Kinemage of the C-alpha trace (Angstrom):
@kinemage 1
@onewidth
@group {chain A} dominant
@subgroup {mainchain}
@vectorlist {calphas} color= white
{ca unk a 1} P -18.803 25.135 -22.521
{ca unk a 2} L -18.287 22.195 -24.833
{ca unk a 3} L -14.772 21.551 -23.546
{ca unk a 4} L -15.976 21.470 -19.930
{ca unk a 5} L -18.831 19.077 -20.774
{ca unk a 6} L -16.623 16.825 -22.886
{ca unk a 7} L -13.818 16.655 -20.325
{ca unk a 8} L -16.240 15.545 -17.594
{ca unk a 9} L -17.909 13.008 -19.916
{ca unk a 10} L -14.511 11.508 -20.785
{ca unk a 11} L -13.611 11.471 -17.073
{ca unk a 12} L -16.753 9.393 -16.413
{ca unk a 13} L -15.741 6.848 -19.055
{ca unk a 14} L -12.161 6.718 -17.803
{ca unk a 15} L -13.360 5.944 -14.269
{ca unk a 16} L -16.312 3.649 -14.970
{ca unk a 17} L -15.358 1.965 -18.243
{ca unk a 18} L -16.610 1.876 -21.807
{ca unk a 19} L -19.974 0.290 -20.945
{ca unk a 20} L -21.258 3.285 -18.987
{ca unk a 21} L -24.111 5.281 -20.520
{ca unk a 22} L -23.880 8.793 -19.056
{ca unk a 23} L -26.328 11.644 -19.615
{ca unk a 24} L -25.631 15.189 -18.469
{ca unk a 25} L -28.304 16.323 -16.025
{ca unk a 26} L -26.843 19.615 -14.782
{ca unk a 27} L -24.015 21.927 -15.839
{ca unk a 28} L -22.947 25.146 -14.110
{ca unk a 29} L -20.029 27.220 -15.411
{ca unk a 30} L -18.522 30.170 -13.604
{ca unk a 31} L -16.318 32.310 -15.829
{ca unk a 32} L -13.476 33.793 -13.782
{ca unk a 33} L -11.429 35.804 -16.279
{ca unk a 34} L -11.027 36.229 -20.044
{ca unk a 35} L -9.250 33.473 -21.924
{ca unk a 36} L -5.951 34.297 -23.596
{ca unk a 37} L -5.528 33.661 -27.329
{ca unk a 38} L -4.015 30.227 -26.671
{ca unk a 39} L -5.131 26.616 -26.498
{ca unk a 40} L -7.490 25.732 -23.647
{ca unk a 41} L -6.660 23.020 -21.121
{ca unk a 42} L -9.309 21.197 -19.067
{ca unk a 43} L -8.631 19.350 -15.804
{ca unk a 44} L -11.622 17.249 -14.778
{ca unk a 45} L -12.174 15.123 -11.693
{ca unk a 46} L -14.945 13.130 -10.100
{ca unk a 47} L -16.171 14.600 -6.828
{ca unk a 48} L -18.581 11.808 -5.911
{ca unk a 49} L -20.069 8.727 -7.534
{ca unk a 50} L -23.426 7.549 -6.245
{ca unk a 51} L -25.606 4.657 -7.375
{ca unk a 52} L -27.167 6.602 -10.252
{ca unk a 53} L -25.615 10.077 -10.228
{ca unk a 54} L -22.022 11.214 -10.492
{ca unk a 55} L -20.812 14.697 -9.567
{ca unk a 56} L -17.818 16.159 -11.364
{ca unk a 57} L -15.891 19.389 -11.650
{ca unk a 58} L -13.419 20.821 -14.102
{ca unk a 59} L -11.153 23.829 -14.283
{ca unk a 60} L -10.348 25.433 -17.628
{ca unk a 61} L -6.986 27.129 -18.201
{ca unk a 62} L -5.370 29.064 -21.021
{ca unk a 63} L -2.251 27.125 -22.061
{ca unk a 64} L 0.719 28.294 -19.998
{ca unk a 65} L -1.384 30.072 -17.373
{ca unk a 66} L -1.645 28.865 -13.788
{ca unk a 67} L -4.852 30.793 -13.074
{ca unk a 68} L -8.108 29.141 -14.201
{ca unk a 69} L -10.369 31.002 -16.600
{ca unk a 70} L -13.477 29.012 -15.642
{ca unk a 71} L -14.783 26.508 -13.121
{ca unk a 72} L -17.545 24.063 -14.048
{ca unk a 73} L -19.547 21.562 -12.033
{ca unk a 74} L -21.931 18.954 -13.356
{ca unk a 75} L -23.972 15.926 -12.486
{ca unk a 76} L -24.425 12.957 -14.769
{ca unk a 77} L -27.130 10.322 -14.556
{ca unk a 78} L -25.588 7.018 -15.562
{ca unk a 79} L -26.195 3.333 -15.976
{ca unk a 80} L -24.276 0.458 -17.481
{ca unk a 81} L -25.226 -0.853 -20.919
{ca unk a 82} L -26.836 -4.267 -21.052
{ca unk a 83} L -24.528 -7.060 -22.135
{ca unk a 84} L -24.773 -7.975 -25.822
{ca unk a 85} L -26.452 -11.332 -26.470
């Protein structure tokens, strides 16, 4: 669950820049199959960015496998940090 959350949080910063303040407001994970005893790979993408909410999804894979082990969706409330004086 932490990898899915982190991958979507990093995706938000990659798309909107370092000054974005994003707070997770919803996270849904559907586990599809057991993970293999390998590293996990996350592929996150932004589905939609609104004025105050962003919707993202990520697929989790066992390294070397083409079939996802989990699918996660989330929404983040966000704003941009005030400029430093």
